[in-house]
N, C-alpha and C positions, 0 to 999 in steps of 0.2 A: 227263261232268264233273259236280262238285258247284259249282254257282254261287250265290253269296251275293249276294241284293239287300239294299244298305243304303241306308236312306231316311231322311228327316226325321221327327221325333217332332211327331205333331200337337198343336198348342196346345189349351187347354181350350175356347175358343171358336174353332174352325178357321174362317178365312176360304176363300173359293171357291178360290183359287190354292193354297192348302195341301190341300185335299180333293182336288183335282186330282193332286196328289203320290201319295195313297193309290190312286187307281185307276190312275195309271200304272204304279204297282208291281204291281198286279194283273194288269194287261195284259201286262207285260214278263213277269213269271212264268208266264202261260199261255203266251206264246209260247216261251220257254225249254224249258218241260216239253214242249211239243210237238215240239220238236228233240230229245228223247229224254234231256236232262239232268235231274239231279235239283237242285231249288231249295230254299233257305232264306231266310229274311227277318230282318233285324234293323234297329231303329232306331239312328241315330249320336248319340253323345253326346260332349261335349267333354272327359269324364272318360278321358282317352287311355290310362292304364293298365287301366281297365276294359275299354275298347273291345279294345285289343290282347289281352287274356285272352279276352274274349269271342269275337273273330275267331279265333284260335288254337285254342279249343276247338271251334269249329264247323268248322275246318281245310278251308276251301273252295279248290278248284283255281283259281277266278276270282272277283272281285267286280265286281257290276254297280253303279256308283256313281250312285244317285239323291237323292243329299243335294244339295238345291237351297236351303236356307235355315240358315245359321249367323249369327247377328246380322244380319240382312239376307243380303247377299252377302259381307260382310266377311271372314267365315273359311272360306269355300267351300274354300280350298287347304289346310284343316287334314286333311279327310278323305283325300284323294290323296296327302298327304304321310305320313301314317300308312300307308297301304296300300304306298308305295313303301318307307318304311323296314322293313317286315315283307318285303318282296320279293315281294308279290303282285301278279301281273297284275291288271289292272283296266280297265274301261272309260272312255273320255272322257278330258277333258283332264288333265294333269299338274299337281301342285303350282304349278309356277313360272307356267305359263300361266293357271291358274285365278286365282292372287294377282294378276297383271297385268290381267286382263280384268275382274274383279269389282269394282275399283275404277275407276269410270267416268273420273273426270279422269286417272288414272294412265295407262290405255289411249290416252286421247285424245293425250297429251303424246308417248307412244311412238310412236303413228300419225303425228303431226305429224313427229317426227324422222325417220322413215322416208319421208315425203313422200306419206303417205297422205292424202286429204282428209278432214277432219272439222269440223263447226262450229265455230267461234269461241266460246269460253266464258270464264266467269271462276268462280273458287271462292273461299272464306273465305280461302285464302292468297295470293290474287291481290294483288300490289302494281302500283302504276304508275296511269296514267291509265285510268278505266273510262268516261269520257264516250261514247266510240264505241258503247257499250251502251245509252245512254239513247235514248227516243224512237223506237224500233223493235221489232218483235216478238220476245220471248225466250221460252224455256220452262224452267220450273222444274223440276229433276230430283232424286231421290235419289242420293247418290255411291254408295251399296251397297245396292242392291234389284233383284230380278229380276220378271219376268211383270208389268211394268208397274204395280207397287204404287207408290202416291202419286204418279201422273201422271193428271189429269183436264183438264177443259176450263179450269178456273182456273188450271191451270200454265202456260196461254200468257198472257202479259202484256206492258204497256207500263210501264216504269219512267221516272220523270220525274227523279230525282236519284240520285246516288251511294248516299246513305243509305239510300234506299228499296232498291236492290241488295244493299246490305250486310245490312240486316234480314231481306231474303228468304232470305238463305242460312244462317240460324242454324239451321233446322230445329227439330224438337221430340224430346223423349226421348233427346236426344245423336246423332241419325240426321243428319248433316250433309247440306246441299244444294249443288248448283252450278246455274249458269245458263248457258244454251247458246242461241246464236243460232238462232230458229226459222226452218226453211227451209220456206217455202211452196212445195208441189208435190207430186209423187209420190212413194210409197212402196213399197220392195222389200225382199223376204226371201230371202236366198241362203242354200241349204243346202248343205253341203259334207262329202263322206264318202270315204275311199280306196276304191278298186276294184283290187285286185290290188297294194296298197301305194302306189298312185298317188292323190294328192288330187283329187277329181272334182267339180265343180259340177253339183248336180242341178239340173231344170228351174226356171227363176228364176220366181218369184212375185211379182206386184204387188197391193198391197191397195187396192181400189177403194172409195172413201167415197161413196156413192150418194146423190143427193139431200140432201145436207147443207145446211141453210138458212144463208143469209149470215150471217157472224159466228161459226159454230160451226166450232173447229178441226178439222182434217182429221188427227186423231191417233188411233193404236191405243193408246189409254189403257186403265185398268183397266177402266173401263165396257165398251169395245168388245171386250175379251178374256173376260170373265167374267160381266157382268152380262145374261144372256139376254134378258130382256125388256124391255132398254132400245133406244133408237133407234140408238145407236151400234153395238151388238151385231147388231142386225138389218139394219143398211145398211152395214156394213163387210163387203166379200167379197173373197176371195182369186181370183185370175184367173191363168192360166198362158199365156192367148193374147196376142199382140202383133203390131202392126202391121209391115210389112217395113221402114219407115223406124225402127223401133226398135233395128234390128239392130246399129248402131255403139254405142249405149247399152249393149244387153246386154252386147256384148263387153267394155266397159270395165267393167261391173259384174262380170263373170266374173274379169277379170284382177285387180281390186282384193279381191275375195274370197279368191283364192289367196295374194295378198300378206300380207292379213291372215292367213290360216291359217298361213303359214310364219313371219311376225312373232312370233306369239303361241306358237309350237310346238305347234299342235294337233294332235289326234289322234282317231280314232275316228269324231267326229262334230262339227259346229260349224254355227252360223248367224250372218250377217254382215246387219246392218239398215242399210238406206241411204235416205236422202232425196235426191230430184233436183229441183234448183231450175227455173225457168222458163227459162232458158238451157239446160237439158240436163246441167248439171254436178251429179255426184254426190257426196254426202256420206256418210262411215260414221258411223252414230250409235252403234253399238257392235258387240261381238263377243261371242258367247255359246258358249262352248266345249262345254257340256252343255246344249243346247236341250231343250225338253219334246218326248218321244217317246211321249206318248199317243196313241191311234189317231186323235184329232180335231185333233192338233197339225199346225202348217204344217209342220215337217219331215216327218212321215210322209205328208202329201199330197203334198210333192215328191218324194219315194221312190217313192210310188204312181206318179206321173206318170213317174217314170224306169222303171216297169214291175216295180217289186219289190213282194212282198206284204209285209203288216205283220211276218210272222215271219223272211222273207228279210232284213228291214231290221235288224230284232234280231240274227239271226246274222252279219250284216256288222258290225255293232258289236261284238258279242262279240269278233270277229277282230281288230277294231282297225285 
C-alpha cells in the first residue's frame, strides 16, 4: 500500500516535545517501509482546501495520523474530520473521539456522567460554591495541551481564596486552564489496542517516583518527560512488576480503561492515565486516543511487554 504519514509542522524554535514528533514520524516511516509499503510524508495545515488537494494528489491508500498539536490540542479533531470527509482510512481516533478527549474538562464531564471516577475539578465556567477546593492540594492544568506541556512542580498548589482560584484559571495567550484535585498516590498508564478487532489492555505500567525529596510533587510533568538531565527525568521510572496484592487494583484499572475506550469511541490505539489514592481508589486523569508511538514511548514499552516488536505494533495500528 501507499501510506501517507501526516504530522505537525515544527515551529521555528521547536520544543523537545515537538522535536519528538519528527523523530516519531521517522521511526514510523522506517517500520512501515520494512513491512513492504511505500511511504510518503507531509505536514498538516489548517488550510483545509489546500490539504484536501495535497492529499488527493498524493493519492494514499491509508493515512497514518501523527498530528499532535493544532492550537495545543484544541483542533486535533480537524485532521481526522478531513480524512473522514475524503473517505480515507486512517490510524487512530476519529474526529468525534478526538474532539471529546482533547478538551480535558469536557472529557471529565463525560466520564463523570458515565460513572467513571475522575478527580473533582473547577474551570473558568464553573459556577456555585468553590470553597471545597480551598486549603487542599490542587493541580493547575491546561485545558487543551498534550505531552504534559504546561505542567511542572509549581502546578501543584494550595489556594486560600476563591479569587486566587479564579485568577489561576485565566491562563496566558488565550490558553485556558482548569484546576483539578491533586491525588496524592500512585500513577499508572494503561495502553489499549485491538487484537482481532477486540480492544485489549496491554501490560499495565506504573510510574515510580524514586527518591523524591519531601515536598516535591510526584507528577509526570514536562520535566519528567522531556528534560533528560533533570532530577525528575532520571528518577521517574516505568515498571511492569506488581505484588500479588495489587491484583484487584489491576483488574479495576483494566475494567475502567476498557470503559474509557468504549465511551470515547476509541480505535487503533489509546492510553488511559490514572492516579490511585492512599485508599486504593483509582481516578482517570485523561484519555489519549493517539498516544506517542516513538520507540521510547510508554505505549511502545507496553506493546513490547505484550511480546510485539516495534514493527509488529505499527502493523497492528495500521490495521486498526
